[in-house]
N, C-alpha and C positions, 0 to 999 in steps of 0.2 A: 412684858412691857415694863419699861423703866419707870421709876417713880419721878413725878414732877412735883416739887414741893407745893403743897396747898391744893392739889387737884385730886379728886377721886378718879378711879379708873374710867367711869362712864363720862366724866367731863373731858378727860383726855381723848377718849374715842370720838366723842362728838366734836371736839376741837380739830381733830385730824381729818375727819370725813370730807370736808369741803375741798381739801387739797387734792383729793383723788380726781377732781375735774381736770387736773393737768395731764393725767394719763390719756384722756380722751379728747381734750380740748386744746392741747398745746399752750400757746402763750395766752390766749383768751381765757381758757379754762384755768390756767395757772394764776392769772391776775385775779379772777373772780374767786377762785379757791383760796388764795392767800388772804384776800379781804375777809372771807368767811372764817378762816382760821383765827385771824387777829380779833375779829368780832367775838367769836366764841371764847377765846382765851380771856378777853376782857370781861365777858359776862360771867365766866366761871369764877372770877375773882371778886365779883360783886357780892354784897352781903344780903342777897335775896334768899328766900326759902328754897328748898330743893325742888318742889313742884314748879315754881315760877322759873327757876334756872333751867330746869329740864325743858319746859315748853319753849322758853326763849331760845335756847340753844338748838332745839330741833327746828324751830322756825327759821333760824339763820341757815341751817343746812338746807332746808327746803327752798328758802329764798335764793341761796347761792345757785342751786341747780336750776331753778326757774329763770334766774337772771342769765345764766349761761345759755339756756335754750332760746331765750328771747333774743339775746345778742347775736347768737349764731344764725337764728332764723332770719333776723333782720339783715344781717350781713349777706346771707345767701340770696335773699330776695333783691337786695340792692346790686349785688354783683352779677346776678343772673340776668337782670335787665328787665 
């Protein structure tokens, strides 16, 4: 994995994980995943301690996936009628 200045390997991994939603969710997954990536990259550069950063970044990953499933579920229910 390439080096990103100022980021540890685990920060880079947690920053990339939300964009995997684009593989299963198309445009909706891509939009939510991109928002999660930008949020995690922002958190990774904040001057928080490692435990706080880790919890916050994992929270963003979980929130991204939850938001995706909520949006897709809502869209499915609205379109199904």
